[in-house]
N, C-alpha and C positions, 0 to 999 in steps of 0.2 A: 767336267764332262756333263753332257746333257743326259736326260733320261733315255733319249733315243740311242745315244752312243753307248750308254751302259747296257741297255737291252741288247744292242747288236753285239757287244763284246761277250756277254754271258749267254746269248742265244744266237750263235752264228747261223747263217742260212745252211740248210742241208745241202750237201754236195750232190752232184749228179750221181756219183758212184754210190753214195749212201741210199739215194732214192732207188737206184737200180737194185741194190742188195735187198732193200725192203720189199720191192716188187717181186723179186725172185722168191723170197720167203713166202709171200702171200700166194704166189703162183703154185709153189710146192704144197702148201697147206690145202689149197683148193683141189689140186690134183689128187693128193692123198685121200681126202674125204670122198671124192668122186669114186676113186678106185675101191675103197672099202665098200661102198654101196653097190657098185657094179659087181663086185665079187659075190656078194650075197644074192643079188638078183640073178646073176648067171647060174649060180648053184641051184636056185629054185627052178629055173628054166630047165637045166640039165636033168634034174630029178623029177620033172614033170609036175611040180606042185605050184608053179607060178600062176597067178591069176592073169587075166587079160590086161588088167590095169598095171600089174607088175611088169608084164612084158613091154607095155608101152613106156613105163617108167624106165626100164632098162635102156631102151633106145634113147630116151631123153638124156639120161645120165651119160651115155656113151658119146652123144653129140656134144654135150657140155664139156666132157673131159677132153675131147679133141680141140674144142675152142680154147680151153685153158692152155693146153699144150702148145697151141699156135701163137700164144701171146708173145709179142716182142717187148721184153722188159726195158729195152733201151729207149723206148718211146715215152717212158715215164717223164713227166707226171700226167700225160694225156693218154693213158691206157684206157681202152674201152673194155672193161672187165665184162665177161659174159654173164648173163643172168640165167639162173636155173629156176624156172617157174615152179618146179616141184618143191623147191626149198621154201617157198612163201606160204 
């Protein structure tokens, strides 16, 4: 066996189903993180203690969470994951 054949045997290519499952996990993690932050920011707004920056941040996170929810994981590996600029 050649090195290439050995490598292919021990490291088979990832199946489409595996890639979709991994994308679903990533999607859920991103959604969960967004929802945690949204919950806190919503509470601050409801209690009247949110700053203007936090109100703007809430809108950004809500838009981001919608974009994450709209991701079609069947498009993996060419998913255009949304960017949340407040994370940078």
